MIDORO-693710 format. One line per 3 residues: number of its first residue (from 1); their letters; for each residue x, z, y of N, C-alpha, C. Coordinates in steps of 0.2 Angstrom, whole numbers, plus 5000, padded with zeros to 4 digits. Last residue first. Layout:
# residues N
NUM> a> X:Z:Y:X:Z:Y:X:Z:Y; ...
***
This chain:
# residues 82
82> xxx> 4879:5053:4830:4886:5054:4831:4890:5051:4824; 4866:5043:4835:4868:5048:4830:4876:5048:4831; 4851:5036:4841:4858:5039:4843:4860:5044:4838
79> xxx> 4842:5022:4838:4843:5029:4835:4850:5031:4838; 4829:5014:4846:4836:5015:4845:4838:5022:4843; 4816:5002:4844:4818:5009:4843:4826:5009:4842
76> xxx> 4810:4991:4856:4815:4992:4850:4816:4999:4850; 4799:4978:4862:4800:4985:4861:4805:4986:4855; 4795:4966:4874:4798:4967:4867:4800:4975:4867
73> xxx> 4786:4954:4882:4787:4961:4881:4789:4963:4874; 4784:4941:4893:4788:4943:4887:4788:4951:4887; 4778:4933:4902:4774:4937:4898:4777:4940:4892
70> xxx> 4786:4926:4911:4784:4923:4905:4780:4927:4900; 4786:4935:4922:4785:4928:4923:4782:4924:4917; 4790:4947:4916:4783:4946:4918:4781:4939:4920
67> xxx> 4799:4952:4904:4799:4947:4909:4792:4945:4911; 4806:4967:4897:4800:4963:4900:4803:4957:4904; 4809:4978:4884:4812:4973:4888:4806:4968:4890
64> xxx> 4812:4995:4880:4807:4990:4882:4810:4985:4886; 4818:5006:4869:4820:5001:4874:4815:4996:4874; 4818:5023:4865:4814:5016:4865:4817:5012:4871
61> xxx> 4827:5034:4854:4825:5031:4861:4821:5025:4860; 4830:5048:4845:4827:5042:4845:4825:5040:4852; 4845:5057:4846:4838:5057:4845:4836:5050:4845
58> xxx> 4858:5067:4852:4856:5063:4846:4849:5063:4845; 4858:5065:4870:4858:5069:4864:4856:5064:4858; 4869:5055:4881:4862:5057:4879:4863:5061:4872
55> xxx> 4880:5050:4886:4878:5057:4889:4871:5059:4886; 4882:5038:4879:4887:5044:4878:4884:5050:4881; 4876:5026:4879:4872:5032:4877:4876:5038:4877
52> xxx> 4875:5012:4889:4879:5018:4887:4874:5024:4885; 4874:4995:4884:4870:5001:4886:4874:5007:4884; 4879:4979:4888:4881:4985:4885:4877:4991:4888
49> xxx> 4874:4963:4884:4873:4968:4888:4875:4975:4885; 4876:4945:4883:4877:4952:4880:4877:4957:4885; 4870:4935:4892:4869:4935:4885:4871:4941:4881
46> xxx> 4862:4942:4907:4868:4939:4903:4866:4939:4896; 4853:4948:4914:4851:4941:4912:4857:4938:4909; 4844:4964:4918:4850:4960:4915:4848:4953:4914
43> xxx> 4839:4979:4927:4838:4972:4925:4845:4969:4922; 4832:4995:4924:4836:4990:4928:4835:4983:4925; 4833:5012:4919:4829:5006:4920:4834:5001:4924
40> xxx> 4833:5027:4909:4837:5022:4913:4832:5016:4913; 4823:5036:4905:4831:5038:4905:4834:5033:4910; 4807:5042:4906:4812:5037:4908:4819:5039:4908
37> xxx> 4799:5049:4893:4802:5050:4899:4807:5045:4900; 4793:5048:4880:4791:5043:4885:4794:5044:4892; 4798:5056:4870:4792:5059:4874:4790:5054:4879
34> xxx> 4809:5050:4866:4804:5050:4861:4797:5052:4865; 4815:5041:4881:4816:5046:4876:4809:5046:4872; 4818:5024:4886:4814:5031:4887:4816:5035:4881
31> xxx> 4823:5011:4896:4825:5016:4891:4822:5022:4891; 4818:4996:4901:4817:5003:4902:4819:5006:4896; 4822:4981:4910:4822:4985:4904:4821:4992:4906
28> xxx> 4819:4964:4914:4819:4971:4916:4819:4975:4910; 4828:4949:4914:4824:4954:4911:4824:4960:4914; 4829:4932:4919:4830:4939:4921:4825:4944:4918
25> xxx> 4834:4917:4911:4829:4922:4913:4832:4929:4915; 4840:4905:4909:4843:4910:4913:4838:4915:4916; 4841:4899:4892:4838:4899:4898:4841:4905:4902
22> xxx> 4845:4900:4879:4850:4897:4883:4847:4897:4891; 4845:4915:4869:4842:4910:4872:4846:4906:4878; 4847:4929:4864:4848:4923:4860:4843:4917:4863
19> xxx> 4855:4942:4871:4849:4938:4872:4851:4931:4869; 4859:4958:4864:4861:4951:4865:4855:4946:4866; 4863:4973:4869:4858:4969:4868:4860:4962:4869
16> xxx> 4873:4986:4861:4872:4980:4864:4866:4977:4863; 4876:5004:4864:4874:4998:4860:4873:4992:4864; 4887:5019:4863:4884:5013:4866:4880:5008:4861
13> xxx> 4890:5030:4855:4891:5030:4862:4888:5024:4866; 4882:5026:4842:4885:5033:4844:4885:5033:4851; 4867:5020:4834:4872:5019:4839:4875:5026:4840
10> xxx> 4859:5013:4819:4860:5018:4824:4867:5017:4828; 4864:4999:4827:4858:5004:4827:4858:5007:4820; 4875:4991:4838:4874:4994:4832:4868:4998:4833
7> xxx> 4862:4980:4843:4867:4982:4838:4872:4986:4842; 4849:4968:4844:4851:4975:4846:4856:4978:4841; 4845:4953:4850:4848:4956:4844:4851:4963:4847
4> xxx> 4830:4944:4854:4835:4949:4856:4838:4952:4849; 4825:4927:4859:4825:4933:4854:4831:4938:4856; 4814:4918:4870:4821:4921:4868:4820:4926:4863
1> x> 4805:4904:4868:4805:4911:4868:4811:4914:4866
***
C-alpha cells in the first residue's frame, strides 16, 4: 500500500505530492475547494508531483487521491496561505 507525503502545508504557490512506493501505479487526483467545487483533476504516477496553487485564493482545499484498481482512496486538506 503506497503512502503519500504532502508538503509544504500550508503552501503558498505550490505543493508537492510524493508517492512513497516502488510500484508503478497510476493515481487519479481531484482538488476541490471548501465547498466541494472541482478545481483541478487528472492523473499522476511519478514519485514527486508538483501542484500549482498560484492562481487560487487563500483558503483550504481538499486533495483526493484514488486508485480504483487497488481500492486506494486518500484525502488531504491543503491550506493555501501567502
